[in-house]
N, C-alpha and C positions, 0 to 999 in steps of 0.2 A: 173609472178605474179599470184597468185591464184585469182579466181573470187569470190568476196564476194557479188556482186550484190547490195551492199548498195547504189550504185549510180543509180540503175535502175530507169529510168524515169526522172532523173534529167537532167537539161541542164547545161553543163560545158563549159565555155568560157576560152580558154587558149591563153594568150598573148604570141607571139613568140612560137606558138604551133606546128610548122611544123617539126622540127628536133631536134636532141640532147635531152636534158632533156625535153623541151616542147613537142617534138614529142612523147616521151615515156609516158608522162603524158596524152596526148591526146589519144593515143592508149589504155592505161590502163583504162582510164575512159570509153572509148567505149566498151572495153571488159567487164567492170562491168555494162554495160547496160545503160550508159548515152548517151544523145544526145550531140554531141561535136561540138563546134564552134572553128575552127582552124584558129587563126589569124597568118598572116605572113607579113613581112615587104617589101621585095624587089621582083622584077620580078625574080631574080636569085633563090629565095627560093620557087617560085610557084610550081615547080615540086615536091619538098619535101612535100609541103602542100597537093597537090593532092594525093600523095602517102599515106600520113597519113589518109586523108579522105577515100581513097579506102580501107585501112587496117581496119578502123573502120566499114565500110559497110560490108566488107568481114566477119567480126566477128559478123555480125547481127545487128549492131548498125546504128545510123543515124549520119551524119556529114556534115558540110559545111565549106568551106574555105572562108576567107575574108581578103583582103589586106588592110593595113593601116599603116601610120607612127604615132606611138604612141606619138611622141613628138609634134604632132599637135592635139590640143584638139578636133577639129572638127572630126578628124579621130577616136579618142577614142570614141566619142559619136556615130559615125556611126557604129563602130564595135559592140557596145552594141545594137544599133538599129537593125542591121541585125540579131543578135541573137534573139531578141524579135520578130521580124517579122517572122523569120523562124520557131522558136520553141515555141513561145508564152510567153517566159520569160527566166530568167537566175537564176540559183540556186547557182552555184559555179563559181567564177572568179579567175583564177590563172594567175599571171603575171610572166613570166620567162624572159622577155626581159632585156637585159643588154649589156653593151659594156665595154671591158677591155682595159686598157692602163697601161703599166709599164714604167714610165719615171721619171727621177729626177725632182723635183720642179723647179730647176733653168733652165731646158731645156723645160719646158712646155709652149706652146703658149696659147694665149687667146682663139683662136678658139678651141683648144683641150679641154681646160677647159669648154667652153660653150657647146660643143658637149657632153662631158661626163656627165655634169649635166643635160642636156636636156634628154638624154637617160635613165640615172640611177635614177634621182630624179624627174624631171618634169613629165615624162611619168608615173612614178609610182604614183605620187600624183593624177594626173587626172584619172588614171585607178581606184584608190581607190575611188575617188570622184564619178565617174560614176557608179561604183559598188554600192555605197551607195544610189545612186538615182534609180538604175534600178533593183537591186536584189530582188527576192521574199523574204518575211519574212522567217527567219530561214536559210538564205543563209550563204555562206562562202567566205571569201576573203583571198587569200594567195599570198604573194609576195616572190620571190626567191632573197635573198640577198647574203652575202658572209661572211665566217668566218674571213676574214681580218678585220672585225669590232672588233674582239677581239685579233688581232695580233699587235705586235709592230715591224714594219718592214719598209723597204725603198721602194721607187719606185711606190707605189700605192696610192699616195695622192689623185689624182683626182678620181680614181675608188672607193676606200673605202670611201673617203670623200663624194662622190656623193650618195653612197648607205646609208650612215649613217643617213641622215634625214628621210629616209623611216621608221626607227624605231619610230620616233616621229609621223609621219603621221599615222602609224599603231596603236599606243597607243591612239591617239585622236579619230581615227575612231572607235576603239573598244568600247570606251565610248559612242560615238555619235550614233552608230548603235545598241547598246545593247538592246534598248527598242523594236527593231524589231527582236531580237533573232539572229542577224547576228554576227558571230565571225570574227575577223580580225587578222591574224598572218603572221609571216615571217618564212621562212626556210633559214638557212645560211649554205650552204655546205662548206666543205673544198675544197682545190684545186682539181678541177675535171679533170678526164681523158678525156678531149675533146680538139679539135683543138684550142679553145679559150685560153686554158692554155698554151699549148706548144709553141704557137707563142710569148709568153711574157718571156719565161724562158730559161736559159742555162741548159744543161744536168746535170751539177753539182747541180744547184738549184733544179731541178726536183728530183734528188736523195735525197737531203736533205728533201724536202717536203714529200716524200714517207716515209722517216725514222721517221717522227714525228707522224705517225698514225698507228693504229692497222694493222698488216699484212704487214707492209712495203709497202703500196700501196696508191695511190690517191683515192679520193672519186669517185665513179662511179654513173652514172645517175640512175642505178638500186638501189642504196642505198637511193636515195632521193625520187623517185616517190612514193614508199609506204608510206612515211611520209606525202606527200601531200595528198594522198588518205585518210589517217587517219584523218588529220585535216579537210578534206572535209566531213567526215562521223562521225565515233564514237568519234573523238577528238574534237567535236564542243564546249565542255565546256572550252577548252583552248581558251583564247582570249587575244589580246594585247601583245603577246609574240614573241620572236625570238628564234627559236629552232636551236641550233648549232649542226649540223649533220656532223661530220667530223672525226669520228673514233679516237677521242682523240687528234686531231691535235693541238687544242688550246681551251681555255675557258676564262671566265672572271668572 
């Protein structure tokens, strides 16, 4: 990604910012001159978080890693508090956290339903809430959703269903935060070329998903990170929207 330095001096907090898409967003923000707060969930992800922090510092930026379970409101509050204590404030809050499950409705357990909605809906809600409380005026809030919100398919009831409310959270927040110049948006990638996707699909379905997008390929994290950067910078006049970034995979 080319350096535009439009994030220079800004503080960017990335939920699930250690690896995959979140990791690329963290590293890109650092390369553009931002001070980056890399949130990560589990001990297993700690090495990835530290590697991302190191990459930002090697690029000449500042970064810190902070662990937390975003399904716990106290942890969401603490992650933002660490960002403010470390860098004096937060300008951009990006939430890439999510959990995927592909399972028929009749086979889904109550526990699976509760976990999926905690990770994909509750965590997103309180991340947006805390961003609204803590962001500097003129800030940006961005949540990563899924193009399944525009798809008519089987198997993803709990995943797409739990992501869907975030559009309503985003629209309300966009109105409520507007007086402070804070924009609130979502990015909805198509099926992404990451381990999260392949664990849910058969080779035949993977081939079908590829066939539905430009270039006969899946969405790559490199397709999405620049869109997040745009929304965090020059695209700030966009607010309350969900941008479907999927190479023509689907629309609504």
